[in-house]
N, C-alpha and C positions, 0 to 999 in steps of 0.2 A: 142539536138544540137541547137545552137543560130542561129536565122535568121540573115541575113547581117544587117538589120535595128537595131536589138537589140544589135548586136555586136558593131556597130558604136556608138550607144547611150551609151553603157557601156564604151567604150573606151573614149568617149568625157567626161564623168563624171569622170573617172579616171584622165584624163589630167587636168580637172578643179581642182581636188582635189590636185594635184601636183603644181598648179600654185603658183608662189611666192606671199606671202601675201603683202598687201599694206604696204608701208614704213611708219613707225611712223613719226609724224610731229616733227621736231626739232623747238626750240623756241628761238629767240633773241629779247631781249627787250632793246632798246637803250633809255635811259632816260637822257635828258640834264638838266643842272643846270642853272636856270634863263633864259631860252630861251624864248623869247616873241613870242606871236601869230602872230606878223607881221614881224618876223625876217627872214623867208624862202622865197625864190623867188616864190615857189608854193603857198604861202600866200600873195603875192604882195610886197615882199621886193625887193629893188634894189641891195641887195647882192646876187651874184650868188651861187646857191646851187644845181648843176645839179644831183649829186649823190642822195642826199635827194629827189629831185623832182622826180627821177626815181621811188622811192618808191610810189609816188602819181600816177605817169603815169601808172605803172604796177599793182597798187593795189587801195586802197581806201584812201580818204582824208576826214576828218571830219572837219566841220566848227564850231561846237559847243560842243567841249569837255572841260569839267571842271575838274580841279584837286580838290582834297578833301580839300586842304588848301593852303593859299597863301604864305607858307614858307616851307623850305626844309624838315626838319625831319618828320613832320606830314604827308607831302604829300607822301613821300617815304614809310613810314609805311603803308598808305592806300593802295598805289599801290601793295605792295608785299602781302598783306593780304586780299585785297578786302573789308576792313572794315574801318569804320570812325576812324580817329586817336584818338578820346577820348575813343574808345572801347579798343584800343590796347596798351595803356599806353604811347603814344607819343603825347601829346596835344600841345607841343611847340617846338622850335628849341633846340636841344642838343648842349652842349658845352664841351670841354675837362675836365673841372672840374666836370662834372656830372658823377654819379655812375650808372645811369640808362640806360635803352635803350628799344627796342621793348620787350613788356611782353613775358616772357619765354614760356607761354602756347600757344602763337600764332603760327599758321601754315602759312609758306610762300609758295609762288609760288615753291620755290626750294624744300621745304619739299614735297609738293604734287607731283611734277614730279619726284623727286628722289624715292619716294615710287613706281612709275611706271616704274623704271628702267633707268631713265635718269642720265647721267653724268651732274654735275651742276657746274657752276663757275660764280663768281662776279668779274667784272673787273672795278674799277673806285672808285668814292666817296661813301662810306657806309653811315655815318651820322646817325646810329641808335644805337650807343653805342660802346665804344672801349674795355670795359672789356670782358673777356672770355665768359660769358653767352650770350653776345649780339653780338659777332663778326660773320661775315658770315658763318664761318666754324662751328658754333654752331646752325646756322638757316637754315640748309639744303643744303648749298653750300659745294662741295667737295673741292673746292679751292678758294682762294681769292687773288686779287693783286690790290692794290690801296691805297688811303689815307682814314683814318677813319672819317675825318671831312672835312669841307669847306677849300678851299685853303687860306682863310684869318684868320684861327685859328691855333694856335701853341700849341704843336709841330706838324710839317707838316711831319708826318712819311709817308714813302712809305713801305707798308707792303706786305709780301707774305705769305699767310695762317695766322699765328699768329706770324710771326717773322719779326722784323723791319729791312728792308734792308738799308734804308737812314733815317737819323735823320731829315734832311730838304731837301726834294726832289726839283729838279729844276723844276719850273713851265714851263719854255719854252719848255722842252722835255717831258712833262707829256702826252700830247695826242699821241705823237708818241710811247711812252712806253706802253700806254694802248692798242693801235691799234695792236702793235707786239704781245703783250701777248694774246689778243683776237683771232688773227689769229692762233696763235700757239695752243690755245685750240680747235679751229674748226678743225685743222689738226689732233690733237691727238684724238679727239672724233668722228671722221667722221664715224667710223664703228658702232656706237651706237647712240641711240637718245640722244640729248643733249640739255641743256638749258643754254644760255649765257645771264646773266644780266649785262648790260654795262651802269652804271650810270656815265656819263661823269662829269668831274669837271667843265667844262665850258659851257657857257660864264660867269659864276660866276666871280666876280672880286676879287682879282686883275688878270688881264688878262696876258696870256703869250702865244707866238706863236713860232713855230719852225722856224729856220733861213730860211728854204725854202718858208715859207709863209708870212714873214714880207714884208709888202708894196704890197702884191699881190692884194689886194682889193682896191676900192676907198673909203672906209668907215673907214679907220684908223685901229687901233689895233683891235677894235671889229669886224670888217669886215674880218680881217686877221685870227682872231681865229675861226670865223664861216667857213671860207674858209678851214682851216685845219680840223675842225669838219667834213665837207663835204667830204674831202679827206678820213678821217677815215672811214665813212659809205661807200665809194667806195671800200676801201680795204676789208671790210667785205663782201660786195656783190661779190667782185672778188674771194675771198676765197671760198665762197659757189659755185660759178660757177666752179672753178677749180676742186673741189672735187665732182662735180655733185650732189650738195646738194640743189641748188637754187629751185628746183621744189618741194621739201617737207619740206621747212623751212619757218615758219611764222616769219616775220620781223616786229616788232612794234617799232614805233619811237614817242616819246613825250617828255614833259618837266614837271618839278615839279611844276612850278608856273610861274607867269608872269615875265617880265625883271625888273632888278633893276635899277641902275643909267643910264646905257646905255641899247640899245636894244629898240624894238618897240613892243608896245601892239596892234599895228594896229590903228584903229579908236576907240579903247575902252578907257574908263576912268579908270585910276588907274594903279598901278604897283604892284611889289612884296610887300607882307606884308599888302596889302589893299584888302578888300572884294569887291571893285568894280570889274567889269568884267575883266579889264585889269590885275588884280592880279591873277585871277584864271582860265581864258580861255587860253587854251594851244594848240598847234598843236597836231594833232594825225594822224598818217599815218600807214597803214597796207598793207602788201603784203604776199600772199600765192597763187601761181599759182594754178588754178583749184578750189579754194575754196573762194577766194577774188575777187570780180569782178574788172577787170582793168579799170582804169580811173573813178571809182566810186567817186562821190562827195556826201557826206551825210551830210544833214542839221539837223538830228535828235539829240536831246540833249543826250549826253553820258558823261561818267566819266572815269578817269583813274582807279577808282575802279572796273570798269567793265572788265578790262583786265584779272584779275585772273579767274572769271567764265568762260569767253570766251576761255581762254587758256585750262581750264579743258574740256570744251565742244569739242574742236577741237583735243585734245590729248587723251581723254578718262580718264584722271586723275580724282580722286575722289575730290569733294569739302570738305573743312574742316568740321568737326562736330560741327559747331556753326554758328549762323546767319552770312550771307555774305550780305553786303550793295550794292555791284555792281550786275549787271545783265548780262547774257550771250548776247552778241550783234553779234553773228555769223551770225544771219539772216540779219543784216544790211550789214555785210561785203559781203555776198553772192549776195546782191541786192534782195533777196526775200521779204524783208520788207523796206519800206522807213522811217518808224518811229516806236519807241517802246513805249508802255504805261509804266509809271514808277510808 
């Protein structure tokens, strides 16, 4: 016959065994095009970006994050693989006449998370090849919605998966379309872990802003575009909160390289296309309640290539079976370490 103490102990153990397992971490990576290190108000810009600033307030802000390359395609290839662009077959900017793209043997964030049971989607500018072996749906993404190249390259197709929806999409409505599609994906994938990669087309020129945002800033069309970009981030955060997903969703926000003709590199020398720091230092914000220390400002040197190994560490996904140049920075996100040896 069980004693009362042993009965209570066994009951507690049984209850613990029936407890709901910890929810898997959803992942959202918002990656801007040509956004300068000094373009956000949380980095000292006069342009108001309250929703993006919220990520810094509720999470971590990095002051010394470097992209792997000062131009678009190589930087994106490095972000998605955690490897230097020269390793992965994208050493330069790709154009619509090119037949190449991200090397077929490379594993992207989407591949690694999909193998872990995640639903995956890319919404935005791809710029890693437009032919079937290189499109997002061949690189680990269940679905794709966006343009395959920069907004200054023709044809400016708007695609869904592998189908062309519009031959020349309207740049003024592009951010709104992206945002609507991203929110729809969050709603449809809320019951399972998901990965949303949102590489925005802007603030790459030519600039286009929705009617509701024209003239809203005091910094002209560039400020209007950033105001709409900030609105888009706010819509994503609202969708997470609506579906009670904000507590277990990692949101990462960064840029592919420094600003081009407009935009601010802060006090740094150089711009897009230059290896001066203004061409490669980019904003990096991260939020994950309970795992990322709120209000943290980290001065440690980090790279956008670090995001892949960090995401793998936080989700339990396996690293690719080849050398990774980025490092896991989750100890910086939590505040357990102030600096990493590289």
